[in-house]
N, C-alpha and C positions, 0 to 999 in steps of 0.2 A: 504493500500500500504506500509506503513512504516514498518510493521512487516514482510512483505514478501520479499521485495527487500533487497539483501545483497550487500553492496558496499565496495570494497577494495580501500583504499586511500594510495598512495605511493608518494615518491618524491626523490630528490637527495640532497636537502639542509639540511636534517636531521629532525628527529621527533620534534625537538624543534622550527623549523622555523615558523615564523608568517604565511607564505603562506599556509602551510599544515594545520594549525589550521583553517584558514579562509575557506579553501576548505572542510575540514571534517565537520566543524560545519554547513556550508551551505547545504551539501548533507545529513546531518543527518535529515533534514526536510522531505526527501522523502524516506529514507531507513535506515537500520541498518548498521552503518559504523564501519569498522575495519581499523585501521591504522597500516601499517607495513613499517617502514622507517629506513634509516641508522642512526647509533648512533653518526655520525659525518658528517661534510660537505663532500659531494662526487660529487661535480659538475664536468662535463666534463670527466667522466670516461667511457662514452659510454656504450657498452655492456659487460664491464668487469665482469667476473665470478670468484668466489673464488673456486679454485680447488686444491691449495697446502696448505690449512690451514682449520681448522674447522670454522664453523660459529656459533657465539654465539647470542642467542636471549633472551631478557629479557622484561618482561612487565613493562611499564613505565606509570607514571601519564599523563593524558590528560584531555580533556574537559569532563564534566559530561556525562555519558551514552555512551562514546566512548572508546572501548578497544584499547589499542595501544601497539605495540611491537617495541623495538629498536633492530636493527640487525647490527652485526659487519661488514657485507659485503657491497657489492655495491648495487646501486638501482636495477639492474637486479637481483641480489641475492634476494632482498626483494620481487620482483614480483614472482619469481619462488618458493621461500620457503613458501610464503603465500598461493599460489594455491596448491602446492604439499604436504604441511604439515600442516601449521597452520589453514587453512580453508578447508582442504581436505574433512571433513565430511559435510560441508555446503559451497560449492564453491560460489564465488561471482557471482552475475548477471552482475556486471559492475565494471570496474577498472578505477579509475581517478588518474592521476599523476600530482602533482603540489601543489600549484600554484608556479611556478618557479620564482625566482627573476632574471629578465633579460629575453629577448626574446630568443626563440628557433626557429626562422625563418631561412630560407636559409640553409646554410651549418652547422649552429649551431646544427641543428637537428641530424646530423651525430655523433657529439661528446657528445650530451646531455644525461646525466643519467636520466633526467626526461622523455625524449622520450623513452629511452631504457626500462625503467621499464614498461611503458604502452605497448611498443611493445612486450615484453615478454608475457604479458597477451594476446595480440591479436594473437600472434603465437600459444598460447595454446587454441585458439578458443573462447576466451572471448571478449565481447564488451569492448573497452578501448579507452580512450582519454588522451592526455597530454595537460596541459594548463599552459601558461607562461605570465608574465606581462612584458612589455617592459620598465622596470625601474630598477634602482639599488639603488637609494636614495629616501627617503620619499615615499615609495610605498603605494598606496591605493588599497588593494586587493578586495575591495567591488565590483566594476563592474565585475571583473573576476569571483569572487565567485558567483555572481548572474547569470552570463551567464552560468557557469558550471551547475547550477541546471536546467536551460532551456534546455541545450544541453543534459544533462543526461536523462531527461524525453523524449526528442526526440529519443535518441539512444535506449532506452528501448522499445519504440514503433516501431522503424524503424531500426533494426539491420543492421550494415555494414557487407559485406561479410567477411568470415573467413580470418584472417591474415591482415586485414586493420586496422590501428590505425589513429584516427583523431588527428592531431597536431594543437592546437589552440593557437594563439598569440593575446594578448589584448593590445591595445595602452594605454600608461600612461596618460589617460585623464579622467576628470570627466564623469560620466555616461551620462549626458545630452549632452556632446560634442562628444561622440562616434556615428559615422554616421550609424552604423549597422554592418553587417558582410558580408564577401565575401568568396566564395569558391575559393581557390587560389592554384596556382602551387608553388612548392618549388623553391625558387630563387637559382641561382648558383653564386650570388654575393659573391666575396671573400673578406676576410680581407686583409688589408696591415699589415703584421706581422713582428716583429723583436724581438730579444732577447737582453734585456738590461743587461749589465755587471755591477755588483756591488761588493763591498767588505763588508764582515761581520766585526764584531768588532775586529777580530783577523787578519784582512788584507787578508783573503782568498777570492778569487773571486768566484762568483756564478752568475747564469743567471736567468732572469725572463722574461717569455713570455709576450709581450705586443702587442697591435694591435688595429685597428679601421677599420670600413667599408670604402671602397674606395669611396663610394658615399652614399647619403641618401637613394636612391633606385636604382634599376637596370634598370629603364625605361620600364620594362615589366608590363603592366597594370594588368596582370593576376597573378602576383607573390605575395607571402606572404609579402615580404619586401615592395613592392609598396602599398599594402593594409594597412599595419601598418602606413607607412608614410602619407597616405591620411586620417588617422583617423578611419579606419575600423578594426574590429576584423577579423583576417584571420583564415580560417579553411582549412587545407591541409590534404587530405587523403594520408597516406604513407603506403607502403608495403616493404617487405624486400627480394623480388626477385631482386637480383642485376644484373641479366643477361642483357647484352646489345644486343638487337635483331639486331641492326644495326651492331654491332661488329661481330655477328655470320655470317651475310651475307658477310661482308668483309673478314673474316678469312676463309670462305669456299672456297675462290679463291686461297688460298696459295698453293704452291707446295714446298716441301723441299727435 
């Protein structure tokens, strides 16, 4: 199995991030892993594509036996250039994005570069998942890395329909305290957000986006936020048909 399965690993935290090393090393146990990741931190850039500048790619040191490339563009660029160019002769059987530092549950998935990179692969017809850890300090990527291997094996045996990406979020708990996993809906719980005004050393003002969830969970027992808060790994199937069927029915009634 190891010589036949080709796995592309991407992220938005950069090729040097501990999360991507944990993910790539774990998945190297079931296949041949290639890492294609940003050369710098690219969180919350969503589906940004580089179209007004060239993209630079260089091979970088990584773990033994894993070929890795640093890309000057966005996470979505990484997914696209890997499939269309770097791995064109031998396309990946599976694309895994992460392990992200911080959850990508709820509306975070819209802004996430981690989810976007996996989504680009899914839209290209590949099996793909994004995986994130609900922690920002003292992260233990072990449980998420272990789960990624189990899910990757499942996905290779049971492919999702074309265009669907699995968005996985793992609670920041020791493995023995994680209650299992739940198939979840994307929460619509919003952040309370504000821009903090500050001055630099020259007295010039600038702004910094800050925010926090309005609540620990949204009260919807089927949501990804609720699953995380309850100690479960959430798995949410996402697709990028943004059409509102309800909106179509409403707008069909208009006369202008």
